[in-house]
N, C-alpha and C positions, 0 to 999 in steps of 0.2 A: 509540586510542579508550578513554576513561576510563569508559565506561558501557556497559551492554548495551541493545540496542534494546527489550527487554521493559520497560524502565523509563520509556519515553515514554508520556505519558497518551494514551489512545485514545478517539476520538470514537465510532467504530463498528467492529465486527469483522465481516468477511465470511467465511463458511465455504463454500469452493469445493468442489463435488463433480465438476463437469465444465466444459467450455469455455463453455457457456451461462451458468453461474453467474459465471464470470470476466468475461464481457462485461457482465452485469447489474451486477456490482460496480463495474466501470469507469464505466458510465453514471451510477451513483449518486454515486460519488466526484467525477466531473466536475460533476454537478449541484450538489452541496454545495460543492465548491471547497476550495482550500487557503489562499486569500488572507486571509480573516478568521478562520481557525481557529487556536486555541491548542493544539489536540490533533491527533493523527494518526489514521491508519486502519491496521487490521491485516487482512491477508488470510491465512486458514488454508487450506492445501492438503494433500491426502492425500500420504503418503510414497511413493506410486507414482511412481517417478522420471520416467517418460514423461509422465504427467499433470501432475506438478508443474512440469516444464520448460515444457510447453505453456501451462499456466495462468499461470505466472510471466511468460512472454513476452507473453501476451495482456494481462495487467494492466499491465506496465511500458510496453509500446509503445502500448497502447490509451489509457492515461492521458495519456501525452505527446501523442499525436495529438488526443485529446479536449480537453485544455487549450488546445492551439494553435488548434484549430478554433473554440473559444468565446472566443478572445482573453484567456485567463486566464494569469496568471504560471505559468511552468513550472519554477520553481526549487524542485524537490521532491527531498528526500533520501530514500533508501530502503535498507533492510538486509534480507537474507535469512538466516534462521537456522533451526535445529531447534527447534521449539516444544515438542513432547513426543514420545512414542514413535510416535504415529500421524500427526503433522502437521509440515510445514514452515510457516514464516510469513514474510510480507513486511510490514514496518512502514514506512509512508510518512508524511512530515510536511514541511510547507513549511520552507525554510531559515530564514526570519525567525522563525517560531514556535520552531524549534529553538534559535536564538540567545537568544530571550526567555526560554526555559526554563532557560538556562544550561548547555546541553550542548555 
């Protein structure tokens, strides 16, 4: 990997505080979609390990299920990393958009 996920241009950032926030973020990402996007989405989660694992699971599986349910392309790349001292982050972007950006 020749780049860091924080270099990907971001359409919208979601700050997750609990499981409900994670579900809301997934619904909005599915509504916006990845097909015509040239940018990605960032999900910030607190560094509470238990909450971060649950929120990350909800986001990744919920996104896959939501895209499949709405017959959208599910070719989405994502990375999880430490964003700052208080947050983990997941950055998601469509594979075609990633290629077009030259990453």
